[in-house]
C-alpha positions in Angstrom: -0.7 -11.0 11.7 -3.3 -8.5 11.6 -5.3 -9.7 14.2 -2.3 -9.8 16.4 -1.7 -6.2 15.5 -5.3 -5.1 16.7 -5.1 -7.2 19.6 -2.0 -5.4 20.6 -3.8 -2.0 20.4 -2.3 -0.7 17.4 -4.0 1.0 14.8 -1.9 1.9 12.0 0.3 -0.2 10.0 3.0 0.4 7.6 3.5 -1.2 4.4 6.8 -0.8 2.8 6.3 -0.2 -0.9 9.1 -2.5 -2.2 7.1 -4.2 -4.8 4.5 -6.1 -3.3 0.8 -5.5 -3.5 -1.1 -7.5 -1.1 -4.4 -9.5 -2.0 -7.9 -7.9 -1.6 -8.2 -10.2 1.6 -5.5 -8.4 3.6 -6.9 -5.3 3.0 -10.4 -6.6 3.7 -9.0 -7.8 7.0 -7.4 -4.5 8.0 -10.5 -3.0 7.5 -12.2 -5.6 9.5 -9.8 -5.2 12.4 -10.0 -1.2 12.3 -6.3 -0.9 11.1 -5.3 2.1 9.0 -2.7 0.8 6.6 0.0 3.7 5.7 0.9 1.9 2.1 4.1 3.5 1.0 3.9 4.0 -3.1 6.0 2.1 -5.4 8.2 4.3 -7.5 7.6 7.3 -5.0 11.2 8.3 -5.0 12.0 7.2 -8.4 12.1 10.5 -10.0 14.7 11.8 -7.5 17.0 8.7 -7.9 20.1 8.7 -9.6 20.2 4.9 -9.9 16.9 4.3 -11.6 15.3 4.7 -14.7 12.9 7.2 -15.8 9.3 6.9 -14.9 7.4 4.9 -17.5 3.4 4.8 -18.7 3.3 1.2 -17.3 4.3 2.6 -14.0 1.8 5.3 -14.4 -1.1 2.9 -15.1 -0.3 0.5 -12.3 -0.4 3.0 -9.9 -3.6 4.6 -11.3 -5.0 0.9 -11.2 -4.3 0.3 -7.6 -5.1 3.6 -6.2 -8.5 3.0 -7.6 -8.7 -0.6 -6.3 -7.6 0.2 -2.8 -8.9 3.9 -2.1 -12.3 2.7 -0.6 -10.4 0.9 2.2 -9.4 4.4 3.6 -12.9 5.0 5.0 
């Protein structure tokens, strides 16, 4: 899918933040094909929602882990 996107001339791919973090190989492939990933953050609108529980320490830890894991792909 990423190769097809690059072959079609795309340079940015948006990833919906609906509960799935991709494997490292996915992010590595995006780097290889020169694609910038616009990754929605899970829990990003949680504080503004009347339907969701308050943010937890576990969510904060997960976000910190994922940001550290993926931040080098933005180069």
